C-alpha positions, 0 to 999 in steps of 0.5 A: 522585551515588553509584555506585548512582545512576549505574548506575541512570541508565545502565540507564535510558538503555539501556532508553530507547535500546532502546525508541526503537530498537523504536519507530522502527527495528524497528516504524518508528513503527507504534504511533504512527500512519500519519503517523509511519510516513510520516515515517520512510519519507520520511526515508529516501526518497532512499536507500531503494532502495539500502538495500533492494537490490531485485533487478529479476530476482527481482521479475519472477520472484517477483512480476510473473510470478506475478501475471500468471499469476493474471490470465492470463484478464484483458485489460489488468488494473487493479491497485492497489499499496497502500503502493507506496513507491518503486514497486517492484511497479509497476515490476516489472509495467510492465517485464514484456514481457507486462504490458498493464495499468494500475497505481495506486500509493498511499502516505502517504509523499509523498517516497517517491512522488516517487522512484516517479514518477522510476522509473516515468516511462518508462511514462507513461500506464500508471500513476498515483500517489496520495498518500493513507492506506490506511485508507479507500481512495478507490475504489468497491467492486470496482474492481480486478482485483488488489490488492497490499501488500508489506512494509507491512501490519504498519506500518498502524494496523489490518492487519485493517481494511486487509485488509478495505479491499483486499478491498472494492475487489477485484473478485470473482475478483480476486487479492490479494497481501500479505506477513506478517512471520515468524521472531522479528521477528513476536514484536516486533510484537504485533497487527501480524504474525500466525501462518499461522492468524491471517492465514488467518482474517483473509483468510477473514473478508474473503471471500477464498478459495484462500489460499496462503502461500509462502516469500519472504524471510528476514523475509516470507512471500508470501500469495496469495488470491482474492476469492470469485467467485460473480459474477466481474466481472474485466475493467474498463470504464475505466482513467481515474483520475477515473472510478474515484476516490471523493472522500475528503471525501464519497465521491462518484464520479467526480471531474472532472479539470482542469488540475493538479487534480481536483475533486469535483462534489458537495462541491467539494473540490479535490485538487492534481496535483503532479509527476504525483502526485494529492494526495488526502491534502491537499485544496487547498480545499473550497467546502462548509465543513461538509466537512473 
């Protein structure tokens, strides 16, 4: 092989390496679909908290504290954390001395949820973990007093759709907390990370108002918003998980809790509860074969 061909081959390998780095490291598989993203996170689940070096004090001051102030008039708020990972935000809330609410953490990375369960176990009865995709949240409209999604929106298949879903399950007057990728990395994720004007427009389209963009980390801004509240319904009738769930197979609600599982009375789909995690992403079986 001539020198020129060796140079071309080497250049091609460098380009391939850069492409793979962008696909699996920078974007964490975001352009390959949610299952690939979940797979990349599951690979790092055991060391994830060590890699990220979360600060419990910072999370209490910058995340849990402000959320509680947003919901100061709500007695025992019901909160959903989308893409909860190892339970960072739920832990910050549950560890806070003034938080008296209930937190639902949802993620498609099953091993990440396993580590979240270990971290949150001391707060049993005050949280629930669900293995499920966020593209269609398994809850009725207007279920939660607050919904959050931290450091994850840009890794979803369609960030605007996810924002709309989070707004859908948020009660009028409820608080939304999300993050947006900033600095030069924003340019590496076209269609996934947005300018301030773009994210404002997306939130306004989802019927969210009082939008505040605040500096947070080197790579992220925090974004707070409130769902339009002409008919505010903050405060909740129940925290019981079966009563606030929709069946992913047929959208019926509520589900029926049984030992080690939840069952949909409408279509018969049954969802396993394993290690205290509700596995909606994979029904154990379906009595009605026409529903998949």
